N, C-alpha and C positions, 0 to 999 in steps of 0.2 A: 276296445271290445275283444273278448277272449275267444270268440269263434274264429276258426280259420278264415282266411281272406277270400276263399273261392265262393263268393256269394254276391248277389246284387246289393249294392250300397247306394241309397238315394241321398245325395249330398245337398240338394236344395229342395227339401220336402216341406210342404206347408200343410198345417191342419186346415180343416174347413171352418173351424170356429175356435174361439178362445175359451170355450167352456166344454167340459167333458161330455155332457149329454149329447150335444150336437155332433161333436167330433167322433164319438164311438158309433153313433148312428151311421155316419158316413163311411167309416171303416168297414162296417158289417153290411151295408146296403149298396155301396157304390153310388150313392146319391148325396147331393147337398141337402142339408136340412133347410127349413124355412129361413128366409132372410128377414126374420123378425125375432123377437125375444122368445116366442113360443118354441118349445122343443117338440118336434113332430113325434119323436119316439116315445113320448109320454101319453099320446092320445089313445083313449080306449077304443077308438074305431080304426086303428091302424091295421092295414093289410099289406104293407110293403114286404116283398120277399127279402130275406137276409141270406147270409152265407149258410146258415143252418138249413134254410129252405132248399137251396141249391144242392147241398150235400145229400139231402134225403134222410129218411127215417132209419136207414141201416147204420148211420153213424151214432155212436154214443156221443153225448154232448154234456159238458159240465163247465161251471164257472167257479173260480175261487178268488176271493179278495179279502184282505183284512179290514177293509173300510166299510162303513154303512152304505149299503147298496142304494138306498133311497136318495142319497146326496147327489148323485151324479150320473146314474146309469139309465139308459132308455129301456126301462123294465118292461113296459107294455109291448114294445116292439119285439123284444127277445122272447117274451113269454108266448106271444102269438106265433113266433117262429118255432116253438117247441122246446125252448130251454126251461126245463123244470128242476134240474139239479143245480142248486146255487148254494155255495158256502160263503157266508159273509159275516160281518160283525154281528148281525142279528142272531145267528144260530151257531156260531163258533164258540168254544169254551176256553180259548187260549187267554193268557194274561192281557189285560187292557192297557193300552198306552193312552194317556190323557194329558192334555195341556190346555190351560186357559190363556187366552190372548185377547188384547183389545179388539181383535177382529172376530172373536167368537170362541166357542168351546169345541175343541177337536179331539176326537176319539178314534181309536182303531185297535184291532187285535195285533199281537206281536207278529211282525212281518216274517221272521225266520220260522217260527212255528207254523204259520199259515202256509208258507211256501213248501215246507216239508210235507204238509198234508196234500198239497197239490201234486208233489212227486209220488206220494203213496197212491193217490187216485189215478195218476197216469199208469202206474204199475199194475193196477187192478183192471184197467180198461181192456175191453175186447176190441180188436181192430175191425173196421176203422173207427177212429174216435176224433173228436174235436175238443181239446182242452184249452180253456181261456183263463189266464191269470192276470188280474189287474192289481198292480202294485200300488202301495200307498206311501212307500218310504221316501219317494222323491217329491211328495206333495207337502205343502205348508201344513203344520209348523215344523216338519223335519225332525221327527222324534229322535232322541239320542240313543244310539245302540251301543255305546261304550267304546273304549279305546281300541278294541280289536279292528274296527272298521275306520278308524281315524287316519286319514292321510293329511289332514290339516288340524292344527291345534284347535280344540273347541274353545274359541275365544269369545263366544257369545254372539258373533255375527251370523245372521241367517244363512248367508252364502257359504260359510264354512261348514255348517251343519248339512247344507244341501250337497256339497261336494263329498262329504263323508258318507252320506246316504246313497249317493250315486255309486260310491265304491262298494257299499253293501249290495246294491242292486246288481252290479257287475259280478259279484261273488255268487249271487243266486243264479244268474244266467250261466255262469261256469258250472255250477252244480247241476243245472238242468242238462247241459251238454254231456257232462260226465255220466249222469244217470242214464240218459238215453243210450249212450255208447256202451256202457257196461251191461245194459239189459237187452242189447241187440235191436234197439228201436231206432237208432239214429239214421240208418240208411233208408228207413221207411217213413220218416217224419219230416214234415216241413216246419221249420221254426220261423215264426214271424215276430220280430221285435219292433215295436212301434210306440212312440209317445203320443198321447192323445192331443197334447198342445204344448206350447213352450212354457217357460217360467222366467219371470222378470225379477230383477233385484235393484229397482230404482233407476234404471236407464231411462233417459228421455224426460221422465216426469217424476217428481218426488213421491207420488203415490203409486207408481207403477211397480207394485209388488204382486206376487203370484202371477196371474195370467189374464184375468177377465176384464181389466179396466181399459186396455188399449189394444191396438192391432199392429204394433211394431213387430219386427222380425223376432225379437226375443219372446214375444207372446205367442207367435204363430208357427215358427219353424220347429220341426221335431226330427229326431233320428228315425230311420227305417233301415232295417237289415232283414233280408230274407235268406235263409240258409237251407239248402238242399242241393248239394253239388251234382246229384244225378239228374236233376230237373232244370236247374238254373246254371247258366254259364257265368263265370266271373265277369262282373261289369260294374262300373261306377256311372251313375246317372247324374250328370251335372246340370241338366235343364230342370225347370220347375216341375215338380210332381205334387200330387195331392192325395189325401185320404181316399177320395173316390176312385183312385186308380188301383187300389189294393185288391178289391174284390174281383174285378175282371182279370187281373193278373193271375190270381190264385185259380180262378175258374179255367182260364186258358191252359195253365200248366197241368191241371188235373183232367183236361179234356172233357169238362162238363159243359154241355151246350147252354147258351143263354142268348138273349137278344141284345146286342150291343146298343141299340137305339133306346133301350129302356133304362140305361144307366148313364150317369153324368160323366163317369170316369172312362179311361182308356187303358187297355192292357199294356203293360210295359214290354210285352213281347211284340208290340206293334211299333214298327220303326217310325211311323208318322207321329208318334206321341209328342216328339219334341217341337212340333209346329203349332201347338195349340195354346190356349189361355186357361188359367185356373182362377177360381174365385174363392173368397171366404168372407165370413160375416163375424164381426165382433159384437159381443154383447153390449158394448157401450154405444152401439148404433152406427158403426162404420162398415161399409161394404168395400171390398178390395178386389182387384184383378191384377194378376201378374202375367206378363207375356214371356215368350221364349227368350227374349233378350234381357230379362230381369228388370223391365220397366214395371213399376208397381203404382197403379193408380188407385186412389181412395176417395170415397164420397161419404160425407157425414150426413145422415138423415136429420140429425138434430140441428145442425148449423147450416144445412143446404150449401155445403162448400165442398170443393174438389181440390186435390193436390196430387203431386206425383213425386216418387223417389226413383232415381236411377240406381238400382242396387249394385250394378257393376262398378260404377264410378263413385258411388256414395253408399257403401255397404252398411255404414252405421246410421243411415237415415238422418243426416244432420241438415241437409239442404233441400227442402221441399221446392218443387218446380211448379210452374203454372200449368194448368190442364189445357190451355189453349193450343199448345204444340202437340197434343196427343188426342186429337178429336176422334180418331177412329176407335181408339181403345176406350175413351170415355163413352162413346155411343154403344160400344159393345157391353160395357158394364151397366149402362143405363137400361139397355134392352134386356139384359139378363135379369136385373132386379125387377123389371116390369113384368116379366113373364114366368119366372121360375116358380113362384109360390103357387100360382094357379095350375101349372103343369104338374107339380108334385101332388097337389090335392086331387086332381083329376086322375092321375095315375093310381093313387090310392083307391079312389072310388071304383075304377075299372077292376082292380085286383079284388076288392071286396065283392063285386058282382060275380066274379069268377068262382 
């Protein structure tokens, strides 16, 4: 990463889901999505507060992405929060990247042109503002952006294209840092870099490509870096963290009041965060719980089966353990699954009534 190292770095960070719609909902709400295939952020009756809600109406807010927004984004959730300015594949006029694959047809606008538009929009913003950029370059099918960004020979393997596109993404992040610094914005800006989910390349199962088929670490772990040295002390978090922790952390550092009991996450400024459990839901129908000691317990709704991985001693998840030795954590996961969805729905109802 090209940012200076005086920033929080979350080394064992897990997404709340292996699909983008649910993951982005959690980043912006501090809540786990439904532990079903339904994405709560797409419901027309949603009234859940988001980061935009907490920031208030005096913040300019805009979103830029080269990809089709309907594919993966909790659009209803963000529109209800007041996000009206959206630049995406649908209304951008930049060159189209397109590739046909046995898995489907993939299209997106040129990533570099789109990111430059994002920088221009940042430059036109009145402070305070919230700018969201959602990259597509690290997503399947990993469009080829030419030899300039190749750190590995383009040998036809998907993972080679993926690494090259991560190099492009690093370059864009560097350009953002330089732009903010050159325009006197860096000292007044919080930069949050986070992946929505992981990306798999055939690990564990022959069909484990992209992200949505399994809940192994390669599908669920993501990088997170928060940069603003005036507000955050340098620190590496080695205990498990989750997307739901991001919102309360940002609100705490900005000194914006909120009710901690209304969120599923904990602020990383809270020293007790390393004593709790995190949860996530895989679209393939597997619910998981990771404890502070990196014990990962999983339950399959489809097969009615439970198993455990000890991520400290078995980081590659090769040796599943029997759940009988982890009764407390199994009951914790079971109780969470049993109660979470109804709590989220009731919380939404109460916010709609307000």
